[in-house]
C-alpha positions in Angstrom: -105.5 -16.8 126.2 -102.0 -17.0 127.5 -100.6 -20.4 128.5 -97.9 -20.2 131.3 -94.5 -21.5 130.3 -94.5 -24.2 133.0 -97.6 -25.8 131.4 -96.0 -25.8 127.9 -93.0 -27.4 129.3 -95.1 -30.0 131.0 -97.1 -30.6 127.8 -93.8 -30.9 125.9 -92.5 -33.6 128.2 -95.7 -35.6 128.3 -96.0 -35.6 124.4 -92.3 -36.4 124.2 -92.9 -39.7 125.8 -95.4 -40.7 123.0 -92.7 -40.5 120.3 -92.3 -43.6 118.2 -89.3 -45.6 119.3 -87.8 -48.3 116.9 -87.2 -51.7 117.7 -84.5 -52.4 120.2 -81.4 -54.2 118.6 -80.9 -57.4 120.4 -78.9 -60.5 120.0 -80.7 -63.8 119.1 -81.6 -65.5 122.4 -79.6 -68.6 121.5 -76.2 -67.1 120.9 -73.6 -69.3 122.3 -75.9 -71.9 123.6 -75.4 -75.6 123.1 -77.9 -76.9 120.6 -77.9 -80.5 121.7 -76.5 -81.6 125.0 -74.5 -84.8 125.0 -76.3 -88.0 126.2 -73.8 -88.4 129.1 -74.7 -84.9 130.4 -78.4 -85.5 130.2 -78.1 -88.7 132.2 -76.4 -86.7 135.0 -78.3 -83.5 135.1 -80.7 -82.7 137.9 -84.4 -81.7 137.2 -85.6 -78.1 137.2 -82.6 -76.6 135.3 -83.1 -74.7 131.9 -81.6 -77.3 129.4 -82.6 -74.9 126.5 -80.0 -72.2 127.4 -76.7 -74.1 128.3 -73.2 -73.0 127.5 -69.7 -74.0 128.6 -67.7 -71.1 130.2 -64.1 -71.2 129.0 -62.9 -69.9 132.4 -63.7 -73.3 134.1 -64.8 -75.6 131.3 -68.0 -76.3 133.2 -71.8 -76.2 131.9 -73.8 -73.3 133.0 -77.4 -72.6 132.4 -79.3 -69.4 132.0 -81.7 -68.6 135.0 -84.4 -66.0 134.7 -85.7 -64.8 137.9 -88.2 -62.0 138.9 -85.5 -59.3 139.0 -82.5 -60.5 136.9 -81.2 -63.1 134.5 -78.0 -64.8 135.3 -76.1 -68.0 134.9 -76.0 -70.9 137.4 -73.9 -74.0 137.3 -75.5 -77.1 135.7 -75.6 -79.6 138.6 -76.1 -83.4 138.8 -78.8 -84.9 141.0 -76.3 -85.1 144.0 -75.4 -81.4 143.6 -72.1 -81.6 141.7 -71.1 -79.3 139.0 -70.9 -81.0 135.6 -67.6 -79.9 133.8 -65.7 -80.9 130.6 -62.4 -81.0 132.4 -61.2 -81.7 135.8 -60.8 -78.7 138.2 -57.3 -77.2 138.4 -55.4 -78.3 141.4 -53.2 -75.6 142.9 -50.3 -76.7 145.0 -50.3 -75.7 148.6 -48.1 -72.6 149.1 -44.9 -73.0 151.1 -45.6 -72.5 154.9 -44.4 -69.1 156.2 -41.9 -69.5 159.0 -42.9 -68.0 162.3 -40.9 -64.9 163.3 -38.2 -65.7 165.8 
């Protein structure tokens, strides 16, 4: 019995999906996370934020926590109960630019 080539190709593709794949190389889940938050931060933090996965971003010096949603995992700012972001340093204040004179 002769099997058409298109069936051989389909069988090859189907069986190829059954190949053993080794474990994925992943980083430990807690890389870069703060192990124990300071008591001052714990006193300020609002509920329903992931306190097991918090880090300070060097760009702004603020605390950010890992949020895992149904589609993606991202970082959100760690906020106080009144909605303010918790930071380790004051925000940078940029001076107002010089006003541009109106054309004559």
